[in-house]
Phi, psi and omega in degrees: 000136177277172177298125179291146177285129181289161176298325176299316179295321178297317178296323177297318177299320178295316180297316180298325180296338176267358182089009178275142178254005179195166172204166179241154171236152174214149178245116187203134175059036178083011181228148171251118184236152175237137182230141176231151175278110181235121181052047178062023178227141177283111186242133178286127181249350179203151182209112182235137174296133191303326182272357183281163182298323180295315180297319179294318178297316181297317178299317179296318177299315182296313180297320179295318182288341175291333182275325182212124178305149181260128175262125184214164177248126178231120182050045175080003178242144181271128179236156172247118179265120182245125186239138173218154177294152183226161175286136180199157175278352179279187181288320175204151182213154180221151172247132182242122175255138181245096184252140173302135179291145179293145177287158176294143174279115185295343180273355183241133179295124180288158180262129175203159179285167178299318180296316177299321178300322178294319178296316180295318178298318179296313181301316181297311183294318179299314181297321179295318182285312187266353180063021171205151181293159178286154170276164177299330179291329176294317176297318179301315182296317182293315187265349176063040178238173184285157176306318178298326179295315178300313182298317179296319177297318177299317179298320181294315179299321180290317180297326179278000177076020181270337176220165171235150175224151173266120180301135176077005180244126180291151176050049185246016180292130177235124180292139175244002179259131179295141183304328182293345179265355183276144177283171176284137179287123181250000000 
């Protein structure tokens, strides 16, 4: 099983689907609500009973994201979710900004683990030899791990801005790391 998408990430995807680049949440009168500016109007995009599991999860996601921005992939694009406390007449409120994540600087060696480096080196070499990116089953065969492990690694590489994928399209991995920064495949 891969890392589950948080409720905060789901709400960001929902806001983006309406063309909003941010939204606010407020906790008031027993409800946790989220609002986005859509077509010049403040529109409610979520409504959770305050004592429910969804409202509690959202609050935990928001408090966590105030300490460290969340890097996530939504519809094949990498975003940085930045959350801060906001002024409100309610009990608590947050502002959530959904910014495209900055691209890797090609002149600087990217940071990745040794294991991630091996996956990146395999993807690069496979693509060079076969003239198309590997399928997840090719990675599974090479590394001898389970399909969920491969899928999670691909999601991690994408979330970290090391590769790009087209959602719903097979063999669509595109390397974003320059070959000179890749380790030797062992």
